[in-house]
C-alpha positions in Angstrom: -88.0 68.2 -2.1 -89.0 64.5 -2.5 -90.7 62.6 0.5 -87.7 60.3 0.7 -85.1 63.0 1.2 -87.1 64.5 4.2 -85.7 63.8 7.6 -87.4 61.7 10.2 -87.4 64.1 13.1 -87.3 63.4 17.0 -88.5 65.6 19.6 -85.8 65.0 22.7 -85.9 66.2 26.0 -83.5 64.2 27.9 -86.4 61.9 29.3 -86.1 58.3 29.2 -89.2 57.9 27.0 -87.4 60.2 24.5 -84.4 58.2 24.4 -86.6 55.1 23.6 -88.1 57.3 20.8 -84.4 58.0 19.5 -83.7 54.3 19.4 -86.8 53.4 17.4 -86.4 56.6 15.0 -82.7 55.6 14.2 -83.7 52.1 13.4 -86.7 53.3 11.2 -84.4 56.0 9.6 -82.0 53.2 8.5 -84.8 51.2 7.1 -85.9 54.0 4.9 -82.5 55.3 4.2 -83.5 58.7 5.7 -81.4 61.3 7.5 -82.2 61.8 11.4 -83.0 65.2 12.9 -82.9 65.6 16.6 -84.7 68.6 18.0 -84.7 70.2 21.3 -87.4 72.6 22.3 -85.6 75.1 24.5 -88.9 76.6 26.0 -89.6 73.7 27.9 -89.8 75.4 31.2 -91.9 78.3 29.9 -94.1 75.6 28.2 -94.4 73.8 31.7 -95.0 77.2 33.6 -91.7 77.4 35.3 -89.9 79.8 33.1 -88.5 83.0 34.9 -91.2 85.9 34.9 -88.9 88.3 32.8 -88.6 85.8 30.0 -84.7 85.5 30.1 -83.2 82.4 28.9 -81.5 80.4 31.7 -77.9 79.6 30.9 -78.5 76.1 32.4 -81.0 75.4 29.9 -78.6 76.1 27.0 -76.2 73.7 28.8 -79.0 71.0 29.1 -80.2 71.2 25.5 -76.4 70.7 24.3 -76.1 67.9 26.7 -79.4 66.2 25.9 -78.6 66.5 21.9 -75.0 65.4 22.3 -75.9 62.4 24.4 -79.0 61.3 22.0 -77.0 62.0 18.8 -74.1 59.7 20.2 -76.7 57.1 21.3 -78.3 57.2 17.7 -74.8 57.0 16.0 -74.0 54.1 18.2 -76.9 52.2 17.2 -77.0 52.9 13.2 -73.2 54.4 12.3 -74.9 54.8 8.6 -77.7 57.2 9.4 -76.9 60.9 9.0 -77.8 62.5 12.2 -78.1 66.4 12.8 -79.3 68.4 16.0 -81.1 71.5 16.4 -82.2 73.6 19.2 -85.2 75.3 18.5 -86.3 78.7 20.5 -89.9 77.7 20.9 -92.2 75.5 23.0 -92.0 71.9 22.3 -95.9 71.9 20.4 -94.9 74.6 18.2 -91.5 73.4 17.5 -92.4 70.1 16.5 -95.5 71.4 14.5 -93.3 73.7 12.7 -90.6 71.1 11.8 -93.5 68.6 10.9 -94.0 70.7 7.7 -90.7 69.4 6.4 -90.3 66.0 7.7 -91.0 62.3 6.7 -92.5 61.9 10.1 -92.1 63.1 13.7 -91.4 60.7 16.4 -92.0 61.5 20.1 -91.7 59.5 23.3 -95.2 58.5 25.0 -94.1 60.9 28.1 -92.1 64.1 28.2 -89.6 65.3 31.0 -91.5 66.7 33.9 -94.7 65.2 33.5 -96.3 63.0 36.0 -95.3 59.4 36.0 -98.7 58.3 36.2 -99.8 59.9 33.0 -100.2 57.5 30.3 -99.4 60.1 27.4 -97.8 63.1 27.6 -99.5 66.4 26.5 -96.9 67.2 24.1 -97.2 63.8 22.1 -101.0 64.1 22.1 -101.3 67.5 21.0 -98.7 66.9 18.3 -100.2 63.7 17.2 -103.6 65.7 17.0 -102.5 68.9 14.8 -99.6 67.7 12.6 -99.4 67.8 8.8 -97.2 64.9 8.8 -97.5 61.5 10.2 -96.6 61.2 14.0 -95.3 58.0 15.6 -96.1 58.0 19.3 -93.1 55.3 20.5 -94.8 53.1 23.6 -95.8 49.8 24.0 -93.9 46.5 25.5 -90.3 45.2 24.7 -91.3 43.0 21.9 -93.3 45.7 20.1 -90.4 48.3 20.5 -88.0 45.9 19.3 -90.0 45.1 16.3 -89.9 41.3 16.8 -93.4 40.3 15.8 -92.5 41.2 11.7 -96.1 42.5 11.8 -97.8 45.9 10.8 -101.4 46.5 11.6 -103.4 48.9 9.9 -106.8 50.2 11.2 -108.7 50.9 8.0 -111.4 53.5 8.9 -113.3 55.6 6.6 -112.1 56.0 2.8 -112.0 60.0 3.1 -109.4 59.9 6.2 -107.5 56.9 5.2 -105.9 56.9 2.2 -102.2 58.6 3.2 -102.6 55.9 6.1 -103.0 53.0 3.5 -100.0 54.1 1.8 -97.8 54.5 4.8 -98.6 51.2 6.2 -98.0 49.4 2.8 -94.9 51.3 2.4 -93.6 50.2 6.1 -94.4 46.6 5.6 -92.5 46.7 2.4 -89.2 48.1 3.6 -89.5 45.8 6.6 -90.5 43.1 4.5 -93.2 41.9 6.9 -96.9 41.0 7.0 -99.6 43.8 6.8 -102.7 43.0 9.0 -105.3 45.4 7.4 -108.3 45.2 9.9 -111.8 47.0 9.4 -114.1 46.6 12.3 -117.7 46.7 11.9 -120.8 47.3 14.2 -124.0 45.6 13.9 -126.7 48.2 15.4 -129.1 46.6 18.3 -132.4 47.9 16.6 -131.9 46.2 13.7 -132.2 42.8 14.9 -134.0 43.4 18.3 -137.6 43.4 16.6 -137.0 40.8 14.1 -135.0 37.8 16.0 -136.0 35.3 12.9 -133.7 37.8 10.7 -130.8 38.1 13.4 -128.2 36.8 11.1 -128.9 38.8 7.9 -128.2 42.4 8.9 -124.9 41.2 10.6 -124.0 39.5 7.3 -124.8 42.5 5.2 -122.7 44.5 7.7 -119.7 42.3 7.2 -120.2 42.3 3.4 -120.1 46.2 3.3 -117.1 46.2 5.8 -115.2 43.7 3.4 -115.9 45.7 0.3 -114.9 48.9 1.9 -111.4 47.3 2.9 -111.0 46.1 -0.7 -111.5 49.5 -2.1 -109.2 50.9 0.6 -106.3 48.6 -0.2 -106.6 48.5 -4.1 -103.9 51.2 -4.8 -101.6 49.9 -1.7 -101.8 46.4 -3.3 -100.9 47.6 -6.8 -98.0 49.9 -5.6 -96.6 47.2 -3.0 -97.4 43.6 -4.8 -94.9 41.7 -2.9 -96.4 42.6 0.6 -98.0 39.9 2.3 -101.5 41.3 3.2 -104.2 39.8 5.4 -107.6 41.3 5.3 -109.5 41.0 8.4 -113.3 41.9 9.2 -113.8 41.9 12.9 -117.2 42.8 14.7 -116.8 45.1 17.6 -115.7 48.9 18.4 -112.4 49.7 16.4 -110.6 51.0 19.6 -110.9 47.4 21.1 -110.2 45.5 18.2 -107.1 47.5 17.2 -105.8 47.3 21.0 -106.3 43.7 21.3 -104.3 43.0 18.1 -101.4 45.6 18.9 -99.9 43.1 21.4 -98.8 41.1 18.1 -97.8 44.2 16.2 -94.6 46.2 15.4 -96.4 49.4 14.5 -99.9 50.2 14.6 -101.0 52.6 11.7 -104.3 54.6 11.8 -105.7 57.6 9.6 -106.1 60.9 11.3 -109.6 61.4 11.6 -109.9 65.2 12.4 -112.8 67.1 14.2 -113.3 71.0 13.7 -114.8 72.0 17.1 -114.5 74.7 19.6 -110.8 73.5 20.3 -109.6 73.2 17.0 -108.5 69.8 15.7 -109.2 66.9 17.6 -108.4 63.2 17.1 -111.2 60.5 17.4 -112.1 58.2 20.2 -110.2 55.2 18.7 -107.1 57.2 18.2 -107.0 58.6 21.8 -107.5 55.0 23.2 -104.6 53.5 21.1 -102.2 56.2 21.9 -102.8 55.7 25.7 -102.8 52.1 25.6 -101.6 50.3 22.8 -98.9 47.4 23.2 -96.7 49.0 20.0 -95.7 52.4 18.5 -98.7 54.1 16.9 -98.4 56.1 13.6 -101.2 58.7 13.4 -101.3 59.5 9.6 -103.3 62.6 8.5 -105.3 62.6 5.5 -103.8 65.5 3.0 -106.6 67.8 1.7 
């Protein structure tokens, strides 16, 4: 099965956040000519620690699942009648369900907060865990009204290390191409303090060197994308500062922020880097985390 035949999968749970994700996803499916698959994980209660001790399935949960999926599917069809919509109840906890269906998905789409989670949480635990572990791109739908509606006509790509960003670059170019909008490719760079502290007269040189390196890395990272999508309006930007702050600031003028998954193998398995965490919690537009396939 080719990539373009794979469905766009949305995790739905009846929350306002997941309905927002459905609205965003059906528009995305229409743009790419993809089928939309709405998935409800039936073991929400067990995941949240409120399931019956004997493990029996509550009939009310099955009724809830059917209602949530029917409501979401009707909403999707009303927004984009031409998109093929299917629904599925998966008898698993939400993280396991989404990670499994993600093996055969164009991308996974989640809301920023799940059902039953505290309103003060900036990002639900399901979304964060799935974004850090999925094998396909994960889009966490969040942000302000303009970012969610896609009115900026701008995709923002955070260009990280070459070994972790190739898939993200391809994803961002394809997205900008399909939408017919501008792609801002941003590489943040830092000038370490010790380099200039002892030699104030040479203060300008290391900074210039770091910027030149960032620019060269940006050109290398974007080469394939530019060749494959020559019609995309591309803006190459190098900015001094921490990537998380640079991209967060620029997310206010973007419809989608695309970052590569920088995986860390530690005691807790695969984890996202600091920049990804910050952006998933605070960005003003939806965030796509694209893992590098190895």
